[in-house]
Backbone as a chain_set.jsonl record, in Angstrom:
{"seq": "MLASSIYMADDKVPMTVEGKRLLDEELKNLTMVERPKVVALIEWARSLGDLSENADYSAAKERQGFIEGRVQEINSKIARAQIIDPATIETDKIVFGATVKLEADETGEKITYQIVGVDEADIKKNKISITSPVARSLIGKKEGDEVEVNAPKGKIVYSVIEVKYV", "coords": {"N": [[-34.797, -172.145, 176.527], [-33.545, -174.961, 174.928], [-30.744, -175.152, 172.698], [-30.902, -177.19, 170.858], [-33.609, -177.551, 170.539], [-34.489, -175.632, 168.866], [-34.686, -176.305, 166.243], [-36.847, -178.027, 164.019], [-37.789, -181.449, 163.41], [-37.445, -182.07, 160.621], [-35.943, -179.997, 159.661], [-33.106, -178.441, 158.172], [-29.834, -178.214, 159.521], [-27.859, -175.579, 159.699], [-24.36, -175.305, 159.242], [-20.883, -174.521, 159.422], [-18.001, -175.731, 157.608], [-15.98, -176.07, 159.464], [-17.503, -176.206, 161.81], [-18.843, -178.649, 161.425], [-16.637, -180.357, 161.489], [-15.861, -180.031, 164.165], [-18.105, -181.118, 165.498], [-17.913, -183.773, 164.59], [-15.493, -184.495, 165.823], [-16.217, -184.271, 168.552], [-18.199, -186.255, 168.687], [-16.69, -188.543, 168.09], [-14.962, -188.556, 170.324], [-16.839, -188.909, 172.4], [-17.917, -191.466, 171.773], [-15.685, -193.154, 171.532], [-14.013, -192.687, 173.723], [-15.278, -191.489, 176.096], [-17.692, -193.019, 176.434], [-16.748, -195.793, 176.74], [-15.285, -195.377, 179.118], [-17.271, -194.671, 181.014], [-18.822, -196.974, 181.011], [-17.038, -198.816, 182.101], [-16.785, -197.673, 184.614], [-19.37, -197.996, 185.615], [-19.508, -200.796, 185.756], [-17.526, -201.234, 187.708], [-18.71, -199.877, 189.889], [-20.981, -201.443, 190.236], [-19.843, -203.736, 191.218], [-19.437, -203.17, 193.842], [-21.634, -203.779, 195.301], [-24.745, -203.28, 196.965], [-26.871, -201.445, 195.045], [-28.793, -199.515, 195.51], [-28.011, -197.597, 197.352], [-25.707, -196.589, 196.325], [-23.703, -194.17, 195.487], [-21.701, -193.766, 193.569], [-22.465, -195.476, 191.506], [-24.958, -194.361, 190.793], [-24.13, -191.809, 189.909], [-22.498, -192.523, 187.748], [-24.374, -193.77, 186.06], [-25.987, -191.581, 185.517], [-24.176, -189.962, 184.14], [-23.75, -191.632, 181.953], [-26.271, -191.513, 180.749], [-26.298, -188.811, 179.978], [-24.177, -188.81, 178.094], [-25.147, -190.631, 176.139], [-27.436, -189.263, 175.321], [-26.295, -186.935, 174.243], [-24.804, -188.055, 172.148], [-26.877, -188.997, 170.516], [-28.077, -186.539, 169.875], [-26.0, -185.218, 168.458], [-25.648, -187.014, 166.312], [-28.144, -186.685, 165.081], [-28.03, -183.976, 164.323], [-25.868, -184.037, 162.536], [-26.926, -185.7, 160.587], [-28.886, -184.033, 159.58], [-27.448, -181.946, 158.658], [-26.579, -178.993, 156.941], [-24.022, -178.215, 155.278], [-21.972, -175.49, 154.956], [-19.587, -173.782, 153.166], [-18.054, -170.921, 153.832], [-16.141, -169.636, 152.216], [-16.884, -170.139, 149.624], [-19.041, -168.619, 149.041], [-20.648, -166.155, 147.161], [-21.719, -163.154, 147.313], [-22.989, -159.855, 147.943], [-24.532, -159.383, 150.053], [-25.316, -159.954, 153.522], [-25.163, -163.157, 154.726], [-25.546, -166.493, 156.107], [-22.464, -167.553, 157.466], [-21.014, -165.306, 156.856], [-18.423, -162.945, 157.563], [-18.47, -160.158, 159.418], [-17.756, -156.777, 159.778], [-18.456, -154.356, 162.115], [-19.53, -151.11, 163.255], [-20.323, -149.473, 166.156], [-22.725, -147.026, 166.293], [-23.166, -145.166, 168.355], [-20.934, -145.304, 170.138], [-18.69, -145.68, 168.566], [-17.203, -147.924, 168.69], [-15.59, -150.726, 167.259], [-16.322, -153.931, 165.968], [-15.913, -157.325, 165.027], [-17.73, -159.985, 163.686], [-18.386, -163.434, 163.008], [-20.954, -165.148, 161.401], [-22.35, -168.065, 162.416], [-23.269, -171.585, 162.886], [-25.491, -172.83, 165.489], [-24.164, -174.617, 167.302], [-21.548, -173.873, 166.925], [-21.155, -171.338, 167.836], [-19.294, -168.954, 169.621], [-18.599, -166.539, 171.617], [-16.219, -165.543, 172.576], [-14.504, -165.992, 170.516], [-15.547, -164.381, 168.672], [-17.648, -165.475, 167.194], [-20.883, -165.734, 166.254], [-24.139, -167.062, 166.808], [-26.414, -168.005, 164.251], [-28.982, -167.694, 165.107], [-28.941, -165.649, 166.928], [-29.82, -162.356, 168.225], [-28.267, -160.272, 167.053], [-27.171, -161.482, 164.71], [-29.553, -162.168, 163.357], [-30.536, -159.627, 162.852], [-28.627, -158.71, 161.065], [-28.745, -160.308, 158.751], [-29.201, -160.225, 155.277], [-28.473, -157.587, 154.986], [-26.124, -155.043, 153.703], [-22.764, -153.806, 153.015], [-22.318, -150.586, 154.364], [-24.936, -150.268, 155.178], [-27.2, -149.476, 157.889], [-27.894, -151.022, 160.984], [-30.28, -152.007, 163.306], [-30.236, -153.352, 166.489], [-31.974, -155.148, 168.844], [-30.938, -155.464, 171.835], [-30.259, -157.019, 175.076], [-29.454, -154.892, 176.714], [-30.685, -152.773, 175.586], [-31.58, -150.846, 172.614], [-29.275, -151.018, 169.971], [-27.414, -149.391, 167.505], [-25.742, -150.23, 164.619], [-23.254, -149.655, 162.114], [-22.61, -151.214, 159.06], [-19.507, -152.043, 158.142], [-17.815, -153.737, 156.71], [-18.131, -156.695, 154.735], [-17.308, -159.988, 154.409], [-16.353, -163.184, 153.057], [-14.766, -165.865, 154.21]], "CA": [[-35.0, -173.138, 175.476], [-32.304, -175.585, 174.497], [-30.377, -174.875, 171.31], [-31.336, -178.296, 169.998], [-35.046, -177.512, 170.315], [-34.768, -174.56, 167.917], [-34.933, -176.904, 164.94], [-37.842, -179.078, 163.919], [-37.179, -182.712, 162.995], [-37.082, -182.11, 159.208], [-35.171, -178.822, 159.298], [-31.665, -178.536, 157.988], [-29.059, -177.536, 160.547], [-26.723, -174.956, 159.01], [-23.074, -175.279, 159.949], [-19.723, -174.347, 158.562], [-17.145, -176.917, 157.507], [-15.304, -176.169, 160.761], [-18.5, -176.661, 162.778], [-19.029, -180.089, 161.188], [-15.432, -181.027, 161.982], [-15.916, -180.028, 165.628], [-19.105, -182.104, 165.918], [-17.335, -185.096, 164.34], [-14.501, -184.74, 166.881], [-16.923, -184.511, 169.803], [-18.844, -187.56, 168.569], [-15.638, -189.558, 168.198], [-14.523, -188.585, 171.719], [-17.899, -189.498, 173.223], [-18.103, -192.899, 171.509], [-14.444, -193.931, 171.647], [-13.321, -192.442, 174.993], [-16.175, -191.282, 177.237], [-18.618, -194.146, 176.607], [-16.07, -196.923, 177.39], [-14.918, -195.005, 180.491], [-18.432, -194.722, 181.894], [-19.217, -198.386, 181.119], [-16.102, -199.414, 183.072], [-17.117, -197.119, 185.923], [-20.613, -198.653, 186.039], [-19.131, -202.165, 186.152], [-16.808, -201.139, 188.985], [-19.664, -199.504, 190.932], [-21.837, -202.618, 190.487], [-19.09, -204.726, 192.005], [-19.424, -202.754, 195.241], [-22.785, -204.341, 196.003], [-26.064, -202.642, 196.993], [-26.945, -200.32, 194.11], [-29.773, -198.526, 195.947], [-27.343, -196.531, 198.098], [-24.376, -196.485, 195.739], [-23.615, -192.867, 194.816], [-20.846, -193.91, 192.39], [-23.286, -196.102, 190.468], [-25.935, -193.358, 190.356], [-23.423, -190.771, 189.152], [-22.057, -193.109, 186.488], [-25.564, -193.956, 185.214], [-26.397, -190.245, 185.076], [-23.197, -189.567, 183.12], [-24.035, -192.451, 180.772], [-27.461, -190.937, 180.127], [-25.886, -187.577, 179.307], [-23.365, -189.17, 176.926], [-26.01, -191.219, 175.116], [-28.29, -188.19, 174.809], [-25.485, -186.051, 173.397], [-24.489, -188.821, 170.936], [-28.087, -188.95, 169.672], [-28.247, -185.162, 169.403], [-24.977, -184.949, 167.44], [-25.992, -187.814, 165.125], [-29.287, -186.05, 164.443], [-27.568, -182.741, 163.679], [-25.034, -184.404, 161.387], [-27.826, -186.232, 159.553], [-29.645, -182.919, 159.007], [-26.509, -180.849, 158.418], [-26.407, -178.29, 155.675], [-22.662, -177.721, 155.471], [-21.739, -174.323, 154.122], [-18.212, -173.279, 153.172], [-18.16, -169.486, 153.578], [-15.218, -169.2, 151.165], [-17.49, -170.346, 148.305], [-20.212, -167.744, 148.914], [-20.405, -164.95, 146.367], [-22.824, -162.199, 147.4], [-22.633, -158.665, 148.712], [-25.436, -159.364, 151.202], [-24.909, -160.751, 154.679], [-25.84, -164.436, 154.869], [-24.848, -167.435, 156.981], [-21.047, -167.726, 157.153], [-20.367, -164.009, 156.64], [-17.646, -162.272, 158.59], [-18.987, -158.8, 159.303], [-17.149, -155.762, 160.635], [-19.474, -153.377, 162.487], [-19.154, -149.994, 164.115], [-21.445, -148.986, 166.954], [-22.9, -145.61, 165.977], [-23.103, -144.337, 169.557], [-19.618, -145.291, 170.788], [-17.598, -145.788, 167.596], [-16.513, -149.195, 168.904], [-15.643, -151.629, 166.114], [-16.335, -155.354, 166.325], [-16.07, -158.22, 163.89], [-18.393, -161.242, 164.006], [-18.718, -164.384, 161.951], [-22.256, -165.762, 161.652], [-22.14, -169.51, 162.336], [-24.322, -172.424, 163.427], [-25.747, -172.772, 166.919], [-23.137, -175.333, 168.059], [-20.243, -173.265, 166.689], [-21.106, -170.005, 168.425], [-18.324, -168.758, 170.698], [-18.429, -165.094, 171.64], [-14.799, -165.243, 172.813], [-13.858, -166.057, 169.204], [-16.381, -163.511, 167.828], [-18.526, -166.288, 166.351], [-22.228, -165.612, 166.811], [-25.126, -167.992, 166.263], [-27.375, -167.516, 163.265], [-30.234, -167.415, 165.81], [-28.762, -164.535, 167.87], [-30.447, -161.112, 167.777], [-27.357, -159.533, 166.176], [-27.128, -162.159, 163.41], [-30.861, -162.035, 162.702], [-30.64, -158.247, 162.362], [-27.659, -158.499, 159.99], [-29.058, -161.076, 157.543], [-29.774, -159.481, 154.165], [-27.905, -156.241, 154.897], [-24.917, -154.887, 152.889], [-21.834, -152.784, 153.48], [-22.89, -149.249, 154.336], [-26.258, -150.26, 155.816], [-27.312, -149.381, 159.338], [-28.627, -152.148, 161.541], [-30.734, -151.845, 164.684], [-30.271, -154.62, 167.219], [-32.618, -155.086, 170.154], [-30.106, -156.232, 172.761], [-30.759, -156.949, 176.452], [-29.182, -153.582, 177.319], [-31.397, -151.754, 174.827], [-31.382, -150.803, 171.166], [-27.94, -150.623, 169.527], [-27.358, -149.171, 166.07], [-24.428, -150.494, 164.04], [-23.015, -149.448, 160.687], [-21.883, -152.34, 158.487], [-18.295, -151.497, 157.52], [-17.235, -154.696, 155.762], [-18.698, -158.032, 154.686], [-16.453, -160.883, 153.618], [-16.579, -164.627, 153.208], [-13.455, -166.517, 154.243]], "C": [[-33.639, -173.671, 175.05], [-32.044, -175.288, 173.032], [-30.903, -175.957, 170.383], [-32.832, -178.247, 169.705], [-35.449, -176.395, 169.349], [-35.181, -175.136, 166.573], [-36.009, -177.968, 165.028], [-37.157, -180.316, 163.337], [-36.71, -182.715, 161.545], [-36.2, -180.949, 158.785], [-33.7, -179.159, 159.107], [-30.993, -177.758, 159.107], [-27.857, -176.914, 159.851], [-25.475, -174.988, 159.88], [-21.968, -175.083, 158.933], [-18.952, -175.668, 158.504], [-16.439, -177.15, 158.845], [-16.269, -176.677, 161.834], [-18.768, -178.149, 162.655], [-17.85, -180.87, 161.729], [-15.45, -181.114, 163.509], [-16.947, -181.016, 166.159], [-18.588, -183.524, 165.721], [-16.318, -185.462, 165.425], [-15.18, -185.05, 168.206], [-17.577, -185.887, 169.798], [-17.822, -188.684, 168.734], [-15.165, -189.681, 169.65], [-15.569, -189.245, 172.615], [-17.998, -191.006, 173.029], [-16.852, -193.732, 171.761], [-13.761, -193.788, 173.011], [-14.312, -192.407, 176.164], [-17.107, -192.463, 177.489], [-17.909, -195.35, 177.254], [-15.677, -196.629, 178.843], [-16.097, -195.161, 181.435], [-18.94, -196.159, 182.043], [-18.328, -199.095, 182.143], [-16.429, -198.937, 184.489], [-18.394, -197.756, 186.478], [-20.316, -200.075, 186.505], [-18.437, -202.162, 187.504], [-17.795, -200.841, 190.115], [-20.608, -200.653, 191.263], [-21.142, -203.633, 191.386], [-19.07, -204.382, 193.494], [-20.635, -203.244, 196.017], [-24.04, -203.521, 195.842], [-26.105, -201.371, 196.128], [-27.871, -199.206, 194.591], [-29.127, -197.36, 196.702], [-25.925, -196.312, 197.593], [-24.298, -195.198, 194.897], [-22.751, -192.948, 193.557], [-21.634, -194.488, 191.221], [-24.287, -195.088, 189.902], [-25.281, -192.283, 189.497], [-22.992, -191.29, 187.786], [-23.233, -193.317, 185.534], [-26.058, -192.601, 184.678], [-25.463, -189.752, 183.961], [-23.44, -190.347, 181.824], [-25.252, -191.902, 180.027], [-27.145, -189.653, 179.376], [-25.129, -187.888, 178.023], [-24.247, -189.709, 175.811], [-26.937, -190.167, 174.503], [-27.527, -187.27, 173.864], [-25.097, -186.754, 172.096], [-25.682, -188.783, 169.982], [-28.28, -187.561, 169.07], [-27.257, -184.833, 168.28], [-25.291, -185.732, 166.171], [-27.156, -187.194, 164.359], [-28.862, -184.785, 163.698], [-26.723, -183.045, 162.448], [-25.908, -184.919, 160.246], [-28.587, -185.11, 158.855], [-28.762, -181.745, 158.6], [-26.593, -180.292, 157.0], [-25.059, -177.59, 155.829], [-22.381, -176.634, 154.44], [-20.293, -173.883, 154.288], [-18.278, -171.797, 152.831], [-17.274, -168.995, 152.427], [-15.817, -169.344, 149.768], [-18.695, -169.422, 148.055], [-19.826, -166.482, 148.148], [-21.661, -164.09, 146.372], [-22.332, -160.982, 148.162], [-23.54, -158.506, 149.931], [-24.881, -160.245, 152.321], [-25.793, -161.983, 154.751], [-25.037, -165.295, 155.838], [-23.4, -167.585, 156.521], [-20.292, -166.424, 156.981], [-19.535, -163.604, 157.846], [-17.927, -160.786, 158.389], [-18.288, -157.881, 160.297], [-18.178, -154.668, 160.85], [-18.863, -152.251, 163.298], [-20.403, -149.519, 164.834], [-21.561, -147.48, 166.739], [-22.703, -144.717, 167.196], [-21.691, -144.194, 170.114], [-18.447, -145.304, 169.807], [-16.801, -147.075, 167.73], [-16.694, -150.089, 167.676], [-15.531, -153.067, 166.596], [-16.534, -156.16, 165.057], [-16.685, -159.523, 164.378], [-18.443, -162.126, 162.774], [-20.034, -165.035, 162.354], [-22.132, -167.255, 161.376], [-23.346, -170.259, 162.89], [-24.387, -172.355, 164.946], [-24.625, -173.427, 167.732], [-21.756, -174.71, 167.933], [-20.069, -171.944, 167.407], [-20.149, -169.969, 169.612], [-17.98, -167.279, 170.719], [-16.978, -164.701, 171.881], [-14.004, -165.256, 171.51], [-14.619, -165.209, 168.18], [-17.199, -164.29, 166.809], [-19.9, -166.27, 167.001], [-23.182, -166.547, 166.076], [-26.058, -167.291, 165.292], [-28.698, -167.139, 163.933], [-30.128, -166.232, 166.772], [-29.436, -163.27, 167.331], [-29.562, -160.31, 166.81], [-27.356, -160.158, 164.785], [-28.447, -162.002, 162.669], [-31.054, -160.632, 162.136], [-29.74, -157.998, 161.154], [-28.037, -159.179, 158.674], [-29.762, -160.192, 156.502], [-29.231, -158.071, 154.005], [-26.629, -156.263, 154.048], [-23.983, -153.887, 153.55], [-22.484, -151.424, 153.331], [-24.251, -149.153, 154.993], [-26.137, -150.016, 157.318], [-28.216, -150.499, 159.819], [-29.001, -151.828, 162.977], [-30.848, -153.223, 165.325], [-30.946, -154.376, 168.559], [-31.869, -156.032, 171.088], [-30.685, -156.128, 174.168], [-30.536, -155.58, 177.109], [-29.844, -152.433, 176.558], [-31.06, -151.815, 173.346], [-29.979, -150.293, 170.848], [-27.993, -150.467, 168.008], [-25.912, -149.355, 165.61], [-24.416, -150.058, 162.587], [-22.218, -150.65, 160.202], [-20.716, -151.763, 157.699], [-17.768, -152.421, 156.426], [-17.949, -156.029, 155.872], [-17.758, -158.873, 153.833], [-16.768, -162.327, 153.956], [-15.233, -165.313, 153.084], [-13.552, -167.916, 154.804]], "O": [[-32.699, -172.905, 174.838], [-32.969, -175.182, 172.226], [-31.305, -175.674, 169.254], [-33.284, -178.838, 168.724], [-36.632, -176.236, 169.05], [-35.951, -174.512, 165.842], [-36.073, -178.722, 166.0], [-36.043, -180.216, 162.822], [-35.67, -183.304, 161.249], [-35.746, -180.92, 157.642], [-33.137, -180.025, 159.775], [-31.528, -176.756, 159.583], [-26.935, -177.625, 159.454], [-25.525, -174.734, 161.083], [-22.097, -175.427, 157.758], [-19.229, -176.597, 159.263], [-16.316, -178.287, 159.301], [-15.887, -177.492, 162.674], [-18.906, -178.841, 163.664], [-18.023, -181.918, 162.352], [-15.097, -182.146, 164.08], [-16.699, -181.685, 167.163], [-18.793, -184.385, 166.576], [-16.285, -186.601, 165.89], [-14.779, -185.977, 168.91], [-17.516, -186.606, 170.795], [-18.073, -189.661, 169.441], [-14.988, -190.792, 170.15], [-15.229, -190.046, 173.486], [-18.147, -191.749, 174.0], [-16.95, -194.892, 172.161], [-13.007, -194.674, 173.415], [-14.201, -193.195, 177.104], [-17.293, -192.867, 178.636], [-18.423, -195.886, 178.235], [-15.727, -197.515, 179.695], [-15.955, -195.714, 182.526], [-19.442, -196.52, 183.108], [-18.815, -199.881, 182.955], [-16.356, -199.71, 185.444], [-18.485, -198.024, 187.676], [-20.822, -200.507, 187.541], [-18.731, -203.002, 188.354], [-17.736, -201.467, 191.173], [-20.997, -200.831, 192.417], [-21.776, -204.299, 192.205], [-18.718, -205.227, 194.317], [-20.673, -203.143, 197.243], [-24.381, -203.107, 194.735], [-25.464, -200.368, 196.44], [-27.754, -198.069, 194.133], [-29.656, -196.249, 196.684], [-25.046, -195.897, 198.349], [-24.764, -195.151, 193.759], [-23.04, -192.266, 192.574], [-21.487, -194.042, 190.082], [-24.445, -194.973, 188.687], [-25.83, -191.894, 188.465], [-23.106, -190.584, 186.784], [-23.108, -193.07, 184.335], [-26.49, -192.499, 183.529], [-25.919, -189.193, 182.964], [-23.345, -189.789, 180.731], [-25.248, -191.84, 178.798], [-27.654, -189.425, 178.278], [-25.405, -187.297, 176.979], [-24.114, -189.292, 174.661], [-27.19, -190.187, 173.299], [-28.041, -186.874, 172.818], [-25.063, -186.117, 171.044], [-25.516, -188.562, 168.783], [-28.609, -187.429, 167.891], [-27.635, -184.238, 167.271], [-25.211, -185.184, 165.072], [-27.156, -187.181, 163.128], [-29.292, -184.554, 162.568], [-26.854, -182.372, 161.426], [-25.661, -184.613, 159.08], [-28.902, -185.22, 157.67], [-29.262, -180.679, 158.241], [-26.667, -181.027, 156.016], [-24.964, -176.519, 156.428], [-22.532, -176.831, 153.234], [-19.829, -173.642, 155.403], [-18.526, -171.437, 151.68], [-17.628, -168.037, 151.74], [-15.317, -168.737, 148.821], [-19.291, -169.451, 146.978], [-18.821, -165.835, 148.444], [-22.553, -164.27, 145.544], [-21.375, -161.064, 148.933], [-23.342, -157.604, 150.745], [-24.085, -161.154, 152.085], [-27.017, -161.878, 154.827], [-23.985, -164.883, 156.328], [-23.138, -167.727, 155.327], [-19.061, -166.423, 156.96], [-19.89, -163.881, 158.992], [-17.656, -160.229, 157.325], [-18.232, -158.163, 161.494], [-18.714, -154.113, 159.89], [-17.825, -152.412, 163.94], [-21.414, -149.202, 164.207], [-20.605, -146.742, 166.977], [-22.136, -143.631, 167.084], [-21.288, -143.103, 170.517], [-17.325, -144.969, 170.187], [-15.846, -147.304, 166.988], [-17.79, -150.199, 167.126], [-14.758, -153.383, 167.5], [-17.23, -155.737, 164.134], [-16.226, -160.102, 165.363], [-18.53, -161.642, 161.646], [-20.213, -165.427, 163.507], [-21.847, -167.667, 160.252], [-24.327, -169.646, 163.312], [-23.458, -171.882, 165.602], [-24.179, -172.868, 168.734], [-20.878, -174.988, 168.751], [-18.943, -171.475, 167.572], [-20.188, -170.833, 170.488], [-17.16, -166.817, 169.925], [-16.546, -163.637, 171.438], [-12.959, -164.614, 171.407], [-14.372, -165.302, 166.978], [-17.419, -163.823, 165.692], [-20.076, -166.72, 168.133], [-23.043, -166.784, 164.876], [-26.438, -166.137, 165.489], [-29.458, -166.343, 163.381], [-31.129, -165.846, 167.376], [-29.606, -163.126, 166.12], [-30.068, -159.731, 165.849], [-27.52, -159.453, 163.789], [-28.451, -161.729, 161.469], [-31.658, -160.46, 161.078], [-30.059, -157.162, 160.309], [-27.692, -158.685, 157.6], [-30.754, -159.521, 156.787], [-29.497, -157.421, 152.994], [-26.111, -157.328, 153.712], [-24.349, -153.21, 154.511], [-23.119, -151.131, 152.317], [-24.686, -148.054, 155.336], [-25.11, -150.309, 157.931], [-29.179, -150.873, 159.149], [-28.153, -151.427, 163.774], [-31.469, -154.134, 164.778], [-30.535, -153.499, 169.319], [-32.132, -157.234, 171.126], [-31.508, -155.252, 174.435], [-31.325, -155.156, 177.954], [-29.596, -151.263, 176.848], [-30.353, -152.712, 172.886], [-29.544, -149.272, 171.38], [-28.552, -151.314, 167.311], [-24.989, -148.728, 166.131], [-25.445, -150.087, 161.911], [-21.258, -151.063, 160.853], [-20.918, -151.071, 156.701], [-17.335, -151.97, 155.366], [-18.331, -156.45, 156.964], [-17.451, -158.527, 152.692], [-17.362, -162.64, 154.987], [-14.631, -165.345, 152.011], [-12.542, -168.612, 154.905]]}, "num_chains": 1, "name": "protein.A"}
């Protein structure tokens, strides 16, 4: 299932201030750089003649379709955005935007995650989507709580060591 299909048309799309900034940058790049490039490429490919067997034209039209689809998707998400600044959140419970330090009960391994919007998720930066199994298991918990996560490799139990909003 595509990330964009997780939300219904009227639903708010939660994102951090940083996530909104990244979407704005992507939208600007698509409309100001990528769209003009692909239009020029289509014009060039048309000048070559027979379009029915013109691979350059077909590829450029396909790229144009992708760009236009992504522009629509980003515009829709921005229109439905619920922008949340984690630094303004005051609660001891884990909610969207929380940075959570966990310890795996079985191995003692410690990991820190920030719970972010779908488009912001980047496991290499320890940012997990609000829709991920780990994030869903963490929502509503507090420091000191144990959390069971049904992961692809089986059930993992974590202890919540720290919750902060930065």
